MILONU-75856 format. One record per residue (C-alpha): residue in three letters; x, y, z. Coordinates in steps of 0.25 Angstrom, whole numbers, plus 5000, padded with zeros to 4 digits. Layout:
N
ALAXYZ ...
! end
This chain:
417
MET500050005000 LEU500550144996 THR500450255007 ILE500450405003 ASN500150535010 LEU498950625007 ASP499750724998 THR500150604989 ALA498750554989 ARG498150694985 ARG499150714974 PHE498950584968 ILE497450594968 LEU497650734962 GLY498650694952 LYS497850574947 GLN496750664944 GLY497650764936 LEU497550874947 TRP498950874952 PRO500050924951 GLY499350994939 ARG498650984926 ARG499350874917 TRP498350874905 ARG497950974895 GLY496850994885 PRO495950894878 ALA496950784878 GLY497250814893 THR495750804896 GLU495650664891 GLN496950634899 ALA496350694912 MET495050624911 ARG495750494910 ALA496650524922 MET495450574930 GLU494750434927 TYR493350504928 LEU492850644925 GLN491650664933 LEU490550744925 ASP489650844932 PRO488650934924 LEU488651054934 GLN489351174928 ILE489551294937 ILE490951344932 ALA491251214924 ARG490851074926 SER491650994936 HIS492250894926 ASP492851014917 ILE493451074930 GLN494050944933 LEU494750934920 HIS495151074920 SER495951054933 ARG496650944926 VAL496850974911 LEU497551104906 ASP496751174895 TYR495451094899 THR494151164894 PRO492751114898 GLY492251004890 LEU493550934885 TRP493050814893 GLU491850804884 ASP492650804871 ALA493550694876 THR492250614881 TYR491150644871 GLU491950684858 GLN493150594859 ARG492450484867 LYS493650464876 PHE492750464888 PHE491350434892 ASP490450484904 TRP489650384912 GLY489150344926 GLY488250384938 TRP489550454942 LEU489650534929 ALA491150534924 VAL491850524911 ARG492750404909 PRO493750364898 MET492950294886 ASP493950174886 GLU493450134900 LEU492050114895 PRO492149954895 HIS492449964910 TRP491250054913 ARG490349974904 VAL490449864914 VAL490049964925 MET488850004916 ARG488449864914 HIS488349844929 GLU487549964930 ARG486549914919 GLU486449774926 GLY486249834940 THR487249744946 LYS487649754961 ASP488049894966 THR487649964953 ASP486850084952 THR485450024953 ARG484750154947 ILE485450124934 HIS485049974934 ASN483550014937 MET483550114926 ARG483550004916 HIS482249944921 GLN481550074924 TYR481850144911 ALA482050024902 GLU481050084891 ALA481750214891 ILE483150154890 GLU482850074878 GLU482150194872 MET483450274874 ARG484350164868 ALA483450164855 ILE483450314854 LEU485050314856 ARG485150214845 GLU484250304836 ARG484850444839 GLY486250414843 VAL486250514855 VAL485250564865 SER485250644877 ASN484250654889 ARG483750794883 ASP483250724870 PHE482050664878 LYS480950764883 MET480350744897 GLU478950744892 THR479250624883 ARG479950544894 THR479650474907 ARG480050564919 THR480950504929 GLN481450544943 SER482950504942 TYR484050604944 ARG484650544932 GLY483550604923 ARG482050644923 LYS481750564910 ASP481750414907 SER482550444895 SER483650504903 LEU483750394913 ALA483750294901 LEU484850364895 TYR485650374908 TYR485450224910 LEU485950184896 TRP487150284899 ARG487450224913 THR487350074908 GLY488250104895 ASP487250094884 VAL487450244881 MET488550344883 THR488650494883 HIS488850534869 HIS489050684873 ARG488550784882 GLU487650914879 LYS487651014891 PHE488250894899 GLU487050804896 ARG487350674891 VAL487050634876 TYR486950484875 ALA487350384864 LEU487450234864 THR488750184869 GLU489150134856 ALA489050274850 VAL489950334860 ALA491050234865 PRO492050164856 ALA491550024852 HIS492749954858 LEU492350014872 VAL490949974872 HIS491149844880 GLU491349794895 SER492649764901 ASP492849644910 GLU492149664924 ILE493449644932 GLU494149744923 ALA493049844925 VAL493149834940 ARG494649854939 PHE494449974930 VAL493450044939 ILE494350024951 LYS495550074945 LYS494750194939 GLU494150234952 ILE495550224959 SER496250304948 PHE495150414949 SER495250424964 GLY496750414964 LEU496650344977 ALA495350274980 GLN494650194990 MET493850124979 LYS492550174984 ARG492150234971 THR492050104964 SER490850074973 ASP490150204970 ALA488850204962 TYR489450264949 HIS490550154948 ARG490050034955 GLY489349944945 GLY489149804950 LEU490549764946 MET491249844957 SER490849734967 ASN492149664963 ALA493049794965 PRO493649754979 HIS494149624974 ILE494649684961 ARG495349794969 GLU496149694977 THR496549624964 MET496949764959 LEU497749794971 ALA498549654970 ASP498749684955 GLY499349824958 ASP498249894950 LEU497949964963 ILE498750004976 GLU498250044990 VAL498650174995 ARG498650235009 VAL498550385010 GLU499050435024 GLY497850485032 TRP496850415024 LYS496150295030 ALA495750215018 VAL496750145009 HIS496650194994 TYR496950134981 ALA497750184969 LEU498050134956 GLY499350044956 SER499750124944 ASP499750254953 ALA500750194963 GLU501950264957 ILE501250394956 LEU500850384971 THR502350354974 GLU502850474966 LEU501850564973 SER502250514987 ALA503650544984 GLY503250694980 ARG503350674965 VAL502350714954 PRO502150604944 GLU502750644931 THR501350614924 TRP500750714933 THR501650834928 PRO500750954925 LEU500751014912 GLU500651164917 THR500451204931 THR500251124944 THR499151134954 THR500151214963 ASP500351314951 GLU498851324948 VAL497651274956 VAL496551194950 PHE495151184953 LEU494351054956 PRO492951034952 PRO491850984962 LEU491950834957 ASP493450824956 PRO493850684961 VAL494950734969 SER494050824978 ALA492650784976 ARG491850694986 GLY492650724998 ARG494050694992 ALA494450844993 LYS494450825009 VAL495250695008 LEU496350734999 PHE496450885002 GLY495750915015 PHE494851005007 ASP493350995010 TYR492651004997 VAL491150984994 TRP490451014981 GLU489351104986 VAL488551114973 TYR487451034978 LYS487451094992 PRO486351204995 GLU486951344994 HIS486851365009 GLN487651245011 ARG488851275002 LYS490151305009 PHE490951354997 GLY490051354984 TYR489251284973 TYR490451244965 THR491751254973 LEU493051204967 PRO494251154975 VAL495651224972 LEU496851124970 TRP498151184972 GLY499351094972 ASP498750964978 ARG497851034988 LEU496451094987 VAL496651234993 ALA495351314990 ARG494051304983 PHE493151404975 ASP491751424971 SER491451494957 LYS490551524946 LEU490651554931 ASP489851674927 ARG489651644912 THR489051784910 THR490351854913 ASN491251734911 THR491751754925 PHE492251644934 ILE491851694948 LEU492351634961 LEU491251634971 GLY492151584983 PHE493551544985 TRP494051464998 LEU495451425002 GLU495751305011 GLU496951385017 GLU496951535019 THR498451545017 LEU498251515002 GLY497551645000 LYS498951715001 ASP499751604994 GLU500351654981 ALA500551524975 PHE499151484977 ALA498651614972 GLU499351594959 ALA498951454958 LEU497451494960 ALA497551604950 ARG498051504939 GLY496951404943 PHE495851504941 ALA496451564928 ARG496451424922 PHE495051394928 VAL494451524923 LYS494951494909 PHE494451354909 LEU493051404913 GLY493051504901 ALA492851624910 SER493551754907 LYS493451824921 LEU493651774936 ASP493051834948 ALA493951794960 GLU493351894970 ALA492851774979 ILE494351744982 ARG494551814996 GLU496051804996 PRO496651924989 LEU497851854983 LEU497051744977 ARG495951834972 GLN496951924965 ARG497751814958 VAL496451734954 SER495851864949 ASN497051904941 SER497251764935 ILE496251794924 
! end
């Protein structure tokens, strides 16, 4: 078993996600590289200043512009979106995911029974949607008017047609052809995926794949996500036994982090990187193309895997909750607050909005974890560079930084545009 300290664990997890020591990908080609390295790009429709997944790629990819992920996914067909936990995945992984899709369709042990039940509850609409897709090629939920459909009460849709399409998508008969205003436009799977990928891998191979994918996504993992509803499928009941085999084979290693009670798992192929980091060295493959996160801060979106769902507290001692679904009177910071990564630490957060009538990016609030940073010249410069790049990414022409209370920081950020 490998033992590491918290600093090494934090840098490893950040580095696996392409966030430390700085951006190492660029442009459209770099977007594809980043999406593969990240393992999953979780999608979210909410757009306040930009969508969470676009902010996530901006923090990792130089010259990233909103929508580059869509080109790689729906134009080049290098990725596909799928799942109750909605995320983009590499297209060449499809045979493994088709095993999970089959288990959802069959309603085997531990699957999402709501999907299995749809097959019986909306059988007629499902067959109707199949026929319409064969005839038209592509359809979206908007193609079917409410007055012509049976009304439903599901949070997945209010019409039987929308639930039928969702069922076909979750069980692998259809895929997302493209998106219009973020809404899925469906097509039969054979019209989207390359023919040589429309098959199932071996079940044991699929389980090994899911285990490795989840661990790589987390960097260091306890294996809890493999039992979550959005990945479980009935096949994951064999996961503990297969995990032990993978440990014996060296595909996985056990890692103990000083101060953490539970033993975590990492990929065996990452053992050398962990050793390098423990010795205070940065892996050569992680060399930034331009600035480091010490030279220029980056901002993490609400769903970033290194900070979401309580992980910010564990890794950084940074108490972060996405307050978008809280009533306004219960919010401590703001509707769409983003953490600020400087070096390998989360040191601040800000709430903001984009005034599209004046094309102004407006800071609504800015909060430091440590007051001394308000007079830190190096941080002030890094913060200004980070905001300058972020404003350009958003397509804004002006920045209102009056909400920053610290004079040094406010001046540097205001002068960055």
